[in-house]
FISEZA-474786 format. One record per atom (N, C-alpha, C): residue in one letter; x, y, z. Coordinates in steps of 0.02 Angstrom, whole numbers, padded with zeros to 5 digits, always signed. Each point is the difference from the previous one (the first is absolute). Layout:
N
aXYZ
...
END
This chain:
399
m+00760+00958-01250
m-00021-00027+00056
m-00053-00050+00005
q+00005-00035+00026
q-00049-00069+00017
q-00040+00005+00073
t-00067+00003-00008
t-00044+00003+00042
t-00029-00086+00031
v+00004+00000+00053
v-00006-00066+00029
v-00063+00006+00046
g-00058-00020-00012
g-00043+00009+00055
g-00013-00076+00060
i-00002+00033+00072
i-00004-00054+00037
i-00062+00004+00018
i-00043-00061+00003
i-00064+00004+00027
i+00008-00057+00080
p+00000+00046+00054
p+00017-00051+00045
p-00070-00005+00047
s-00023-00066+00024
s-00050+00015+00050
s-00004+00033+00055
p-00048+00022+00027
p+00004+00028+00064
p+00034-00026+00061
g+00054+00035+00050
g+00016-00024+00051
g+00061-00027-00019
i+00017-00062+00020
i+00080-00039+00004
i+00041+00017-00062
a-00060-00038-00050
a+00047+00036-00077
a+00025+00053-00032
h-00048+00062+00029
h+00000+00072-00009
h+00064+00022+00044
q+00028-00028+00059
q+00045+00022+00041
q+00080-00046-00038
h-00008-00038-00031
h+00046-00025-00017
h+00031+00026-00062
v-00035+00017-00030
v-00004+00030-00083
v+00041+00066+00018
k-00036+00042+00046
k+00043+00055+00023
k+00082-00012-00004
k+00030-00022+00054
k+00061-00035+00010
k+00046-00020-00052
i-00032-00030-00050
i+00048-00034-00030
i-00006+00024-00086
i-00036+00064+00009
i+00019+00025-00089
i+00059+00035-00001
p+00041+00040+00041
p+00069+00005-00008
p+00058-00032-00030
n-00019-00072+00038
n+00046-00054-00028
n-00002-00042-00072
v-00080+00009-00015
v-00019-00023-00069
v+00031+00030-00040
k-00025+00082+00005
k+00043+00065-00052
k+00072-00019-00009
q+00038-00026+00053
q+00057+00014-00013
q+00014-00074-00049
l-00019-00048+00008
l+00008-00068-00025
l-00017+00004-00078
l-00059+00032+00004
l-00030+00019-00069
l+00040+00034-00038
s+00058+00066+00013
s+00023+00027-00035
s+00059-00041-00025
k+00024-00042+00039
k+00060-00037-00021
k-00010-00056-00042
r-00062-00028+00004
r-00036-00046-00045
r-00003+00016-00059
t-00046+00059-00017
t-00025+00010-00063
t+00030+00069-00037
k-00022+00022-00056
k+00022+00048-00040
k-00017+00069+00032
h-00059-00016+00041
h-00019+00068+00026
h+00028+00021+00071
s+00024+00050+00012
s+00048+00035+00059
s-00061+00027+00046
q-00067+00021-00019
q-00045+00034+00036
q-00062-00046+00009
w-00015-00010+00049
w-00059-00038+00005
w-00058+00036+00045
n-00058+00006-00003
n-00050+00033+00048
n-00046-00044+00010
f-00023+00001+00058
f-00033-00053+00037
f-00065+00032+00018
d-00056-00009-00018
d-00083+00023+00027
d-00022-00046+00044
i-00010+00007+00065
i-00044-00045+00054
i-00073+00012+00001
k-00055-00041-00014
k-00064-00004+00002
k-00013-00045+00035
v-00041+00029+00059
v-00010-00078+00056
v-00073+00007-00026
d-00032-00083-00008
d-00053-00015-00024
d-00007-00074+00017
l-00063-00017+00020
l-00012-00062+00035
l-00006-00041-00059
m-00013+00016-00059
m+00000-00041-00073
m-00054-00059+00011
i+00003-00041+00043
i-00039-00061+00007
i-00030-00006+00077
g-00054-00039+00002
g-00019+00009+00071
g+00010-00084+00020
s+00040-00058-00028
s+00015-00065+00042
s+00044-00020-00031
a+00046-00074+00017
a+00055-00015-00026
a-00026-00042-00046
e-00070-00029+00000
e-00022-00040-00056
e-00007+00041-00078
d+00015+00059+00008
d-00019+00042-00061
d+00085+00028-00009
v+00051-00010+00034
v+00057+00033-00011
v+00022-00002-00049
h-00002-00035-00066
h+00027-00016-00050
h-00039+00048-00065
e-00043+00042+00031
e-00042+00058-00047
e+00047+00053+00014
s+00035+00005+00053
s+00057+00057+00009
s+00014+00044-00064
v+00031-00058-00044
v+00051+00004-00062
v-00056+00055-00056
e-00053-00025-00003
e-00046+00037-00045
e-00027+00071+00025
k-00018+00011+00076
k-00020+00050+00025
k+00064+00047-00006
a+00063-00010+00024
a+00047+00026-00002
a+00019+00035-00070
a-00012-00039-00059
a+00020+00019-00059
a-00061+00071-00017
q-00070-00012+00005
q-00029+00055+00023
q+00013+00057+00029
i+00015+00010+00045
i+00050+00046+00046
i+00055+00016-00050
k+00037-00030-00001
k+00053+00022-00049
k-00026+00049-00072
e-00033-00023-00020
e-00028+00036-00065
e-00028+00078+00023
a-00045-00007+00064
a-00010+00060+00025
a+00039+00036+00015
y+00064-00010+00020
y+00050+00040+00026
y+00056+00018-00049
q-00003-00035-00071
q+00042-00003-00045
q+00078-00023+00036
w+00000-00055+00045
w+00083-00025+00030
w+00024-00037-00070
d+00062-00015+00010
d+00032-00039-00056
d-00005-00057+00028
y-00008-00014+00067
y+00014-00084+00046
y-00036+00012+00051
v-00027-00062+00016
v-00042+00006+00077
v+00023-00056+00021
v-00016-00005+00076
v+00026-00069+00041
v-00050+00011+00061
c-00044-00038+00000
c-00063-00018+00055
c+00042-00034+00066
l+00009+00009+00037
l+00026-00026+00086
l-00058-00011+00030
t-00029-00070+00009
t-00043-00010+00052
t+00030-00033+00054
d-00049-00004+00051
d+00008-00017+00064
d-00038-00062+00015
l-00015-00034-00073
l-00044-00042+00013
l+00029-00078-00032
p-00006-00054+00040
p+00026-00066-00049
p-00035+00001-00070
s+00052-00055-00032
s-00014-00007-00079
s+00008-00072+00004
i-00030-00042-00031
i+00002-00064+00017
i-00024-00030-00086
s+00042-00051-00025
s-00031-00030-00079
s+00037-00081+00007
d-00058-00028+00003
d+00014-00080-00003
d+00040-00030+00045
n-00011+00027+00073
n+00010-00012+00065
n+00086+00033+00006
k+00020+00044-00055
k+00073+00022+00015
k-00013+00077+00019
v+00068+00033+00044
v-00013+00060-00008
v+00015+00043-00044
v-00038+00052-00003
v+00016+00048-00079
v+00023+00044+00053
v+00067+00037-00042
v+00036+00051+00022
v-00022+00049-00030
s-00014+00001-00086
s-00018+00057-00039
s-00028-00004-00061
d-00040+00034-00022
d-00024-00003-00076
d+00017+00046-00049
f+00009-00007-00050
f+00037+00041-00050
f-00035+00007-00077
n-00010+00042-00019
n-00018+00014-00064
n+00030+00035-00039
s+00014-00025-00034
s+00074+00039-00053
s-00036+00048-00054
d-00038-00016-00017
d-00052+00034-00050
d-00018+00079+00032
k-00036-00013+00053
k-00019+00084+00041
k+00057+00009+00037
h+00042-00015+00021
h+00049+00025+00041
h-00011+00003+00075
v-00040-00061-00003
v-00023-00007+00091
v+00028-00042+00032
a-00011-00003+00068
a+00033-00060+00037
a-00034+00000+00066
m+00010-00064+00032
m-00060-00001+00061
m+00061-00051+00042
l+00012+00046+00064
l+00047-00024+00056
l-00056-00012+00047
s+00024-00062+00039
s-00031-00032+00072
s+00042+00018+00061
l-00018+00044+00026
l+00064+00012+00042
l+00019-00065+00040
p-00078-00013+00039
p+00020-00064+00055
p+00040-00059-00026
s-00010-00003-00060
s+00058-00060-00030
s+00086+00005-00006
l+00009+00063+00026
l+00067+00020+00013
l+00034-00021+00064
g-00053-00019+00050
g+00022-00035+00061
g-00001+00054+00056
f+00041-00026+00052
f-00002+00046+00058
f+00075+00035+00011
i+00057-00046-00024
i+00062+00020+00027
i+00026+00038-00051
d+00050+00074+00001
d+00026+00019-00057
d-00034+00035-00043
l-00071+00004+00020
l-00061+00034-00057
l+00027+00052-00047
k+00020+00069+00047
k+00039+00049-00041
k+00027-00027-00074
r+00059-00031+00025
r+00034-00004-00063
r-00022-00059-00052
k-00032-00042+00026
k-00042-00047-00058
k-00044+00045-00044
l-00042+00057+00032
l-00052+00031-00024
l+00048+00033-00061
v+00040+00044+00026
v+00057+00044-00040
v+00009-00039-00068
k+00041-00061+00011
k+00008-00048-00063
k-00053-00018-00048
t-00048-00035+00032
t-00073-00002-00028
t-00033+00050-00036
m+00002+00053+00036
m-00037+00059-00051
m+00045+00021-00055
t+00074+00020+00022
t+00031+00015-00055
t+00007-00055-00079
s-00008-00063+00031
s+00006-00045-00052
s-00062+00004-00031
l-00045-00006+00019
l-00081+00006-00041
l-00002+00077-00031
i+00027+00050+00016
i+00000+00054-00038
i+00041+00003-00060
e+00069-00033+00024
e+00051-00002-00060
e-00015-00056-00050
q-00059-00052+00008
q-00035-00035-00046
q-00041+00045-00029
l-00048+00031+00033
l-00037+00036-00049
l+00038+00045-00032
y+00041+00029-00009
y+00042+00037-00032
y+00018-00034-00067
y+00051-00042+00024
y+00013-00038-00049
y-00045-00041-00059
n-00058-00010+00034
n-00055-00028-00042
n+00022-00073+00012
q+00033-00035+00041
q+00015-00073-00001
q-00008-00030+00063
p-00035-00046+00024
p+00005-00018+00046
p+00061-00070+00024
k+00013+00003+00049
k+00067-00043+00001
k-00031-00082+00037
d+00018-00048-00036
d-00022-00059+00021
d+00033-00024+00077
k+00067+00037+00020
k+00018-00015+00053
k+00020+00059+00053
n-00034+00000+00054
n+00010+00081+00040
n+00017-00012+00069
a+00055-00002+00043
a-00002-00022+00075
a+00018+00063+00024
p-00043+00058+00033
p+00004+00051+00032
p+00024-00023+00072
h+00003-00060+00006
h+00031-00033+00090
h+00003-00078-00010
p+00032-00026+00030
p+00004-00082-00006
p-00062-00034+00029
f-00035+00048+00024
f-00058-00039+00024
f-00061+00003-00049
v+00008+00065-00031
v-00040+00023-00069
v+00017-00032-00063
r-00012-00055-00017
r+00029-00025-00059
r-00062-00010-00053
v-00010+00059-00042
v-00058-00002-00034
v+00012-00047-00083
k-00063-00004-00042
k-00011-00035-00056
k-00055+00035-00036
a+00024+00015-00049
a-00056+00041-00056
a-00059-00068-00010
v-00061+00018+00012
v-00053-00061-00029
v-00057+00057-00031
e-00032-00033-00038
e-00058+00032-00025
e-00074-00038+00021
p-00037+00046+00039
p-00041-00006+00045
p-00071-00047-00058
d-00023-00028+00015
d-00043-00063-00028
d-00076+00058-00004
e-00005+00043+00033
e-00069+00029+00016
e+00004+00062-00035
d+00048+00022-00056
d+00008+00071-00010
d+00013-00021-00073
a-00039+00032-00055
a+00031-00005-00078
a+00040+00040-00011
t+00028+00050+00024
t+00036+00057-00020
t+00078-00026+00013
s+00037+00057-00036
s+00076-00018+00007
s+00024+00001+00066
k-00032-00014+00044
k+00034+00014+00088
k+00030-00049+00019
q+00042+00011+00033
q+00039-00067+00027
q-00012+00030+00073
r+00035-00070+00022
r+00004-00004+00081
r+00069-00037+00036
y-00001+00033+00058
y+00066-00025+00024
y-00015-00024+00068
i+00026-00053+00000
i-00017-00056+00059
i+00060-00010+00032
n+00001-00014+00077
n+00076-00026+00028
n-00023-00081-00023
i+00055-00023-00009
i+00025-00078-00001
i+00012-00022+00055
l+00029+00036+00059
l+00005-00038+00052
l-00054-00018+00041
f-00035-00056-00012
f-00077-00006+00023
f+00000+00004+00068
i+00032-00024+00050
i-00014-00005+00074
i+00015+00067+00019
i+00072+00014-00021
i+00019+00073+00022
i-00049+00072-00008
s-00018-00026-00081
s-00044+00057-00012
s-00075+00015+00046
w-00015-00074+00023
w-00069+00025+00048
w+00008+00018+00056
i+00067-00009+00041
i+00016+00028+00054
i+00021+00071-00013
q+00027+00017-00043
q+00009+00066-00017
q-00074+00044+00000
l-00025-00023-00026
l-00069+00016-00015
l-00042+00011+00060
i-00001-00053+00050
i-00033+00002+00059
i+00057+00061+00033
c+00054+00004+00016
c+00040+00043+00041
c-00013+00084-00033
g-00008-00006-00073
g-00018+00074-00029
g-00067+00016+00034
l-00031-00036-00009
l-00101+00019+00031
l+00031+00006+00068
t+00038-00032+00037
t-00014+00025+00085
t+00047+00067+00005
r+00059+00001-00038
r+00030+00063+00006
r-00053+00072-00015
a-00033-00023-00054
a-00068+00050-00016
a-00043+00016+00053
n-00006-00044+00052
n-00040+00009+00055
n+00031+00028+00056
k+00067+00017+00000
k+00041+00037+00057
k-00018-00044+00076
p+00006-00043+00002
p-00011-00042+00077
p+00021+00044+00052
w+00064+00022+00000
w+00037+00053+00050
w-00030+00055+00024
k-00054+00033-00043
k-00032+00062+00014
k-00060-00024+00020
n-00048-00064+00012
n-00041-00011+00029
n+00013-00025+00072
i+00061+00004+00037
i+00020-00037+00059
i-00054+00039+00056
f-00002+00072-00010
f-00038+00042+00054
f-00078-00013-00021
n-00017-00033-00023
n-00068-00039-00004
n-00020-00038+00046
f+00058-00025+00042
f-00014-00046+00039
f+00023-00005+00053
k-00019+00077+00015
k+00012+00001+00090
k-00033-00024+00043
k-00063-00007-00006
k-00047-00030+00044
k+00038-00090+00009
i+00018-00018-00046
i+00020-00078-00010
i+00049+00006+00052
i+00061+00033-00023
i+00063-00001+00032
i-00006+00031+00084
s-00050+00032+00020
s+00003+00027+00066
s-00043-00062+00029
v-00050-00028-00023
v-00038-00045+00038
v+00062-00054+00019
a+00046-00024-00060
a+00040-00049+00000
a+00054+00001+00049
f+00024+00067-00001
f+00057+00028+00053
f-00034-00011+00080
a-00060+00012-00002
a-00029+00002+00085
a-00001-00066+00014
t-00030-00058-00050
t+00010-00060+00009
t+00060-00034+00026
g+00057+00020-00050
g+00059-00025+00004
g+00027+00017+00078
t+00008+00066+00015
t+00021+00030+00061
t-00039-00060+00058
y-00051+00022+00001
y-00051-00052+00057
y+00008-00062+00008
v+00029-00027-00051
v+00034-00070+00004
v+00058-00005+00015
s+00052+00058-00013
s+00063-00011+00008
s+00025+00001+00095
i-00056+00019+00018
i+00020-00008+00077
i-00011-00048+00046
f-00044-00056-00036
f+00025-00079+00031
f+00031-00031-00031
s+00013-00049+00067
s+00057-00050-00019
s-00004-00039-00039
m-00061-00028-00027
m-00015-00061-00053
m+00025+00014-00077
p+00004+00065-00005
p+00018+00014-00070
p+00086+00002+00009
w+00031+00020+00055
w+00063+00016+00005
w+00028-00082-00015
e-00024-00030+00037
e+00012-00094+00001
e-00002-00028-00058
l-00051+00025-00062
l-00019-00020-00049
l+00048+00039-00049
s+00017+00046+00001
s+00052+00024-00038
s+00073-00025-00003
i+00013-00039+00060
i+00061-00031+00015
i+00000-00063-00030
q-00043-00043-00005
q-00031-00051-00011
q-00018-00030-00074
y-00013+00063-00039
y+00000+00004-00072
y+00040-00003-00038
s+00007-00029-00044
s+00057+00006-00071
s-00004+00052-00020
i+00046+00027-00054
i-00008+00037-00044
i-00036-00006-00067
v-00025-00073-00010
v-00032-00022-00053
v-00072+00009+00021
r-00015-00007+00065
r-00075+00010+00029
r-00021+00052-00005
f+00071+00065+00025
f-00013+00073+00004
f-00042+00030-00079
i+00042-00037-00056
i-00027+00015-00055
i-00050-00007-00030
i-00014-00078+00014
i-00061-00016-00006
i-00079+00041+00036
l+00027+00018+00054
l-00042+00043+00034
l-00007+00056-00021
m+00061+00038-00018
m-00008+00064-00045
m-00053+00009-00066
l+00022-00051-00035
l-00040-00020-00063
l-00071-00009-00001
i-00033-00037+00050
i-00061-00014+00028
i-00043+00075+00008
a+00038+00048+00048
a-00009+00058+00023
a-00018+00037-00075
i+00038+00010-00024
i-00001+00026-00061
i-00045-00002-00054
l+00008-00075-00016
l-00052-00026-00042
l-00069+00007+00029
g+00000-00019+00054
g-00070+00015+00017
g-00037+00073+00022
m+00045+00045+00014
m-00012+00061+00004
m-00016+00040-00078
t+00005-00044-00042
t+00008+00029-00077
t-00053-00040-00008
g-00024-00063+00007
g-00065-00031-00024
g-00059+00028+00051
w+00001+00028+00054
w-00051+00033+00043
w-00018+00066-00046
l+00044+00033-00025
l+00004+00056-00033
l-00031+00008-00069
l+00010-00060-00025
l-00034-00020-00061
l-00057-00021+00003
y-00022-00018+00042
y-00076-00029+00024
y-00036+00051+00038
a+00020+00040+00033
a-00022+00049+00031
a-00025+00066-00045
h+00043+00015-00049
h+00001+00050-00047
h-00052-00004-00065
q-00003-00096-00001
q-00019-00032-00068
q+00040+00044-00056
l+00074+00006+00002
l+00049+00015-00038
l+00018-00047-00071
i-00036-00057-00002
i-00005-00063-00048
i-00048+00017-00058
e+00035+00017-00069
e-00051+00025-00056
e-00036-00072-00008
s-00064+00012-00012
s-00044-00071-00031
s-00012+00017-00068
k-00010-00045-00028
k-00031-00023-00070
k-00050+00058-00019
t+00010+00052-00051
t-00045+00040-00036
t+00000+00000-00071
a-00052+00034-00030
a-00010-00012-00082
a+00069+00033-00021
k+00027+00049+00021
k+00051+00027-00029
k+00052-00016+00017
s+00031-00038+00042
s+00072-00015+00025
s-00003-00076-00052
q+00081-00015+00008
q+00000-00068-00039
q+00057-00021+00058
r-00014-00073-00001
r+00034-00051+00062
r+00082+00020+00002
v+00030-00011-00058
v+00056+00036+00017
v+00032+00053+00037
y-00029+00062-00021
y+00018+00064+00046
y-00045-00010+00067
r-00041-00036+00021
r-00047-00004+00051
r+00055-00033+00059
y+00030-00055-00048
y+00060-00035+00053
y+00050+00048-00004
i+00026+00032-00051
i+00069+00054+00016
i-00016+00050+00060
y-00068+00037+00003
y-00010+00058+00041
y-00005-00019+00078
n-00045-00085+00005
n-00005-00027+00053
n+00075-00024+00043
f+00029-00022-00053
f+00086-00006+00037
f+00033+00048+00018
t-00007+00044-00046
t+00034+00077+00030
t-00024+00028+00065
t-00075-00002+00009
t-00031+00022+00050
t+00039-00045+00064
v+00003-00068-00004
v+00012-00044+00052
v+00080+00025+00019
f+00046-00016-00059
f+00069+00022+00015
f+00010+00087+00030
t-00032+00045-00025
t-00010+00059+00030
t-00006+00013+00067
l-00057-00046+00013
l-00021-00002+00085
l+00054-00038+00036
f+00023-00048-00012
f+00053-00024+00017
f+00057+00034+00020
i+00039+00043-00035
i+00045+00031+00003
i-00025+00070+00058
i-00050+00032-00024
i-00022+00036+00066
i-00005-00039+00036
t-00031-00042+00019
t+00001-00040+00078
t+00071-00012+00022
l+00052-00023-00038
l+00065-00007+00014
l+00022+00063+00035
l-00005+00046-00029
l+00031+00069+00015
l-00049+00019+00063
n-00050-00023+00013
n-00022+00017+00067
n+00022-00030+00051
y+00011-00066-00029
y+00039-00046+00074
y+00070+00036+00013
i+00029+00007-00050
i+00068+00037+00013
i-00006+00057+00055
i-00048+00045-00013
i-00025+00052+00046
i-00004-00006+00049
l-00055-00062+00015
l-00023-00034+00061
l+00058-00023+00027
y+00052-00033-00025
y+00075-00031+00038
y+00023+00051+00036
l+00020+00050-00045
l+00031+00067+00033
l-00026+00025+00064
l-00082+00016-00001
l-00042+00025+00049
l+00035-00055+00065
l-00025-00057-00007
l-00008-00049+00042
l+00077-00009+00034
s+00061+00020-00050
s+00055-00012+00031
s+00017+00060+00074
i-00033+00056-00016
i+00014+00047+00042
i-00037-00016+00066
s-00069-00032-00016
s-00038-00024+00073
s+00024-00051+00025
v+00022-00059-00042
v+00027-00052+00047
v+00053+00026+00035
s+00054+00046-00036
s+00062+00028+00040
s-00028+00028+00050
l-00058+00032+00032
l-00020+00026+00041
l-00021-00018+00055
f-00049-00065-00025
f-00041-00020+00042
f+00028-00093+00030
v+00061-00027-00042
v+00021-00052+00015
v+00064+00011+00038
v+00004-00026+00070
v+00067+00012+00036
v+00040-00070+00000
p+00054+00027-00033
p+00043-00068-00009
p+00008-00052+00059
s+00016+00025+00065
s-00020-00033+00062
s-00039-00056-00003
l-00065+00026-00002
l-00066-00030+00004
l-00002-00043-00043
f+00026+00010-00078
f-00005-00044-00055
f+00027-00055+00023
n+00068+00010+00023
n+00044-00067+00005
n-00013-00034+00047
q-00030+00040+00072
q-00035-00051+00051
q-00065-00037-00026
w-00040+00021-00044
w-00064-00025-00005
w-00010-00038-00066
t+00060-00016-00035
t+00017-00030-00067
t+00040-00057+00001
s+00020-00051-00040
s+00057-00036-00001
s+00051+00021-00046
a-00006+00067-00007
a+00067+00029-00036
a+00063-00016+00018
h+00057+00020-00037
h+00057-00006+00026
h+00007+00074+00072
p+00047-00007+00039
p+00005+00031+00061
p+00013+00060-00030
h+00037+00032-00057
h+00020+00044-00013
h-00045+00024-00064
f-00042+00052+00031
f-00048+00021-00054
f+00028+00028-00059
t-00018-00021-00059
t+00049+00029-00054
t-00060+00041-00056
f+00029+00033-00037
f-00033+00036-00056
f-00058-00044-00050
i+00018-00068+00000
i-00030-00042-00040
i-00070-00021+00048
n+00015+00009+00055
n-00083-00005+00039
n-00031+00052-00035
y+00004+00055+00017
y-00035+00049-00027
y-00039+00003-00077
v+00059-00027-00029
v-00037+00005-00082
v-00044-00061+00001
k+00023-00052+00025
k-00063-00056-00004
k-00071+00018+00029
l+00018+00024+00066
l-00077+00015+00038
l-00034+00065-00051
v+00049+00048-00025
v-00053+00046-00036
v-00033-00029-00070
w+00045-00042-00032
w-00027-00039-00050
w-00073-00040+00003
f+00000-00022+00072
f-00033-00052+00031
f-00080+00051-00005
v+00019+00048+00042
v-00061+00048+00024
v-00030+00040-00076
s+00047-00005-00042
s-00010+00045-00059
s-00052-00024-00036
s+00010-00081-00022
s-00024-00032-00022
s-00079-00015+00034
l-00001-00009+00069
l-00055-00029+00039
l-00052+00076+00008
g+00034+00054+00007
g-00033+00068+00005
g-00059+00005-00082
l+00050-00017-00051
l-00028-00002-00054
l-00061-00038-00023
l+00012-00062+00039
l-00058-00038-00012
l-00043+00003+00048
a-00005+00014+00067
a-00031-00005+00041
a-00033+00054+00016
g+00019+00067-00014
g-00010+00073+00006
g-00054+00028-00070
a+00046-00005-00061
a-00023+00031-00056
a-00051-00039-00037
m+00012-00059-00016
m-00065-00044-00017
m-00059+00034+00022
g-00041+00004-00050
g-00076+00026+00012
g+00004+00085+00004
s+00049+00041-00003
s+00025+00051-00001
s-00015+00023-00085
t-00023+00065-00017
t+00001+00027-00065
t+00041+00058-00007
v+00018+00024-00067
v+00036+00075-00006
v-00069+00055+00031
e+00053+00069-00005
e-00059+00050+00015
e-00045+00032-00050
n+00046-00005-00063
n-00023+00022-00048
n-00002-00049-00064
e-00069-00033-00010
e-00011-00050-00043
e+00000+00011-00074
e+00001+00056-00027
e+00011+00023-00054
e+00059+00009-00026
k+00043+00005+00051
k+00077+00017-00020
k+00021-00075-00010
i-00022-00058+00051
i+00017-00075-00016
i-00009-00022-00071
r-00066+00021-00016
r-00022-00027-00061
r+00031+00028-00071
q+00036+00081+00024
q+00033+00013-00071
q+00082-00026+00007
i+00008-00046+00046
i+00063-00026-00030
i-00005-00070-00028
t-00054-00015-00017
t-00023-00063-00049
t-00008+00019-00067
y+00029-00013-00072
y-00012+00016-00051
y-00057-00015-00025
s-00052-00060+00028
s-00056+00003-00014
s-00057+00053+00010
y+00020+00035+00055
y-00046+00050+00014
y+00024+00061-00033
r+00062+00017-00005
r+00014+00053-00057
r-00019-00015-00065
q+00003-00056-00007
q-00006-00021-00079
q-00080+00024-00007
y-00037-00022+00057
y-00082+00022-00015
y-00017+00067-00004
h+00040+00032+00032
h-00001+00083-00005
h+00018+00037-00068
r+00051-00053-00031
r+00038+00033-00047
r-00054-00016-00069
y-00040-00067+00013
y-00057-00015-00057
y-00051+00054+00013
k-00012+00017+00058
k-00067+00046+00008
k+00019+00076-00037
e+00057+00030+00034
e+00014+00046-00035
e+00013+00014-00080
a+00000-00064-00013
a+00019-00012-00084
a-00072+00017-00028
e-00041-00046+00046
e-00068-00015-00021
e-00025+00086+00005
q+00015+00028+00042
q-00036+00078+00023
q+00028+00038-00083
e+00059-00011+00008
e+00021+00052-00062
e-00037-00021-00075
k+00009-00056-00005
k-00060-00028-00056
k-00065+00030-00013
k-00021+00001+00065
k-00082+00016-00005
k+00015+00089-00004
e+00037+00044+00039
e+00005+00069-00016
e+00009+00003-00083
k+00044-00036-00010
k+00020+00031-00086
k-00073-00010-00040
e-00038-00076+00010
e-00058-00008-00040
e-00054+00053+00031
q-00002+00016+00060
q-00052+00062+00017
q+00013+00057-00044
a+00076+00017-00003
a+00008+00061-00032
a-00008-00017-00079
q+00000-00039-00031
q+00001-00017-00065
q-00088+00005-00005
s-00039-00043+00047
s-00068+00007-00015
s-00017+00069+00012
s+00013+00053+00037
s-00002+00054-00002
s+00003+00052-00051
s+00050-00022-00038
s+00024+00033-00047
s-00046-00009-00077
h-00012-00085+00014
h-00037-00009-00053
h-00076+00016+00016
d-00020+00013+00065
d-00064+00025+00007
d-00007+00083-00026
a+00057+00021+00012
a-00013+00065-00006
a+00010+00030-00085
s+00036-00052-00027
s-00007+00008-00076
s-00081-00029-00018
n-00019-00055+00015
n-00061-00013-00017
n-00046+00059+00008
q-00004+00043+00058
q-00039+00046+00018
q+00021+00062-00049
q+00062+00011-00022
q+00001+00060-00049
q-00012-00041-00075
v-00007-00050-00022
v-00035-00019-00046
v-00053+00010-00004
e-00044-00038+00046
e-00082+00020+00024
e-00011+00067-00007
e+00023+00054+00028
e+00000+00070-00026
e-00003+00033-00049
s+00065-00031-00040
s+00013+00021-00074
s-00069-00020-00040
a-00025-00060+00031
a-00060-00043-00057
a-00047+00036+00021
s-00003+00022+00066
s-00065+00045+00010
s-00008+00068-00028
n+00064+00036-00004
n+00013+00068-00020
n-00036-00014-00080
k+00025-00051-00037
k-00003-00005-00071
k-00080-00002-00008
q-00025-00044+00046
q-00074-00016-00005
q-00034+00062+00000
n+00021+00017+00055
n-00039+00074+00008
n+00006+00063-00054
k+00053+00001-00023
k+00007+00029-00055
k-00051-00016-00065
v+00012-00073-00023
v-00048-00015-00037
v-00077+00017+00016
n-00001-00019+00043
n-00086+00006+00011
n-00020+00090+00003
q+00044+00033+00024
q+00001+00071-00015
q+00001+00018-00062
q+00023-00025-00049
q+00008+00012-00078
q-00060-00025-00034
d-00024-00061+00024
d-00065-00015-00033
d-00056+00039+00035
e+00005+00025+00052
e-00049+00041+00043
e+00000+00068-00057
n+00047+00030-00013
n+00006+00059-00050
n-00022-00012-00046
k+00006-00050-00026
k-00005-00037-00086
k-00086+00023+00010
k-00032-00042+00037
k-00065+00002+00000
k-00028+00066+00035
q+00025+00036+00031
q-00017+00062+00006
q-00012+00056-00049
d+00073-00010-00066
d-00006+00029-00048
d-00068-00025-00049
h-00005-00065-00008
h-00042-00030-00027
h-00074+00027-00003
r-00005+00003+00074
r-00059+00031+00018
r-00019+00085-00024
e+00050+00026+00009
e+00005+00076-00026
e-00010-00004-00058
e+00019-00046-00054
e-00014+00000-00060
e-00075-00003-00011
e-00026-00060+00019
e-00069-00021-00015
e-00054+00073+00022
t+00039+00031+00055
t-00054+00059+00011
t-00009+00048-00033
t+00068+00008-00045
t+00017+00075-00035
t-00042-00038-00074
END
């Protein structure tokens, strides 16, 4: 039986690993000589920041020796970049260790891509022979290269589809942020926008404007509302990561672009919710006969009139009502940014390092104390022996 250690990062990486293990076992049984495969999962932070992601292989090798696994794969939710190319995985055939960057696999069909990539990595560790070409998916075409910063036998797999790989990386990081789960943190913004849109919809001027505007103008107005709300949230909650001594420029750009894209998706989803709510409101307050009387619309009121009016007041409500509002829980809105989670991951790793150093220091101090006590006891014995000899010498002189 072959034992594979999987070391996922806490959170989304751990969740995906638990789902794919049965599929990976089945594929490995078909592709290798061993029919029995055992998987051990050990959740570990491994590293504190993406700038140190390439150190995962060395740290995973140490854990592998401690647990006596045959092979080990480290699955991280952090991005990995080498020479401005997206790194899919690092691979060390001598130590039987591999590292896989989950965001590099993208947003769509993630489970299937993860199963194929994970199986392929373990298969290569098993046969001790990296593959030059390996395509777990049409959008993930990897090529084996040797990293310049490492003198060991480690190889690195990069995605050769340059533009597609960067798009997939941003989409993968956005998926990890789970923007659909943060919609309820914007209840205040939606309520203010809904109240504003409902108020505006009872006047005849928005009715007439919704008749006169073209579809292109509606789209432009919607984009201005969504992008304006996104920009306001970035400014109000200071979500853009600035330059620090610990961060690299390429990773700051990745985090900031991911934050903008995540907020854009959240605002778009909120816009859809607002549209549905205002559809109910407009259908109740806007009477078709008055609409036809007070506007230059076609005499026969149509469904398109409602659609265009709701579209207009939704954009207007988001722009006029929600701009200047903030979310209820600022901590949660900060947690959707990778830079903020990155900071906490780094602090947790530093805390773990300090705790280990303190434990080692305490052990060293205890050892030194034991040595000092032992030396003190020996010195006391020597002094006692000298004192006894002097006493015997005095007694001999007396006699």
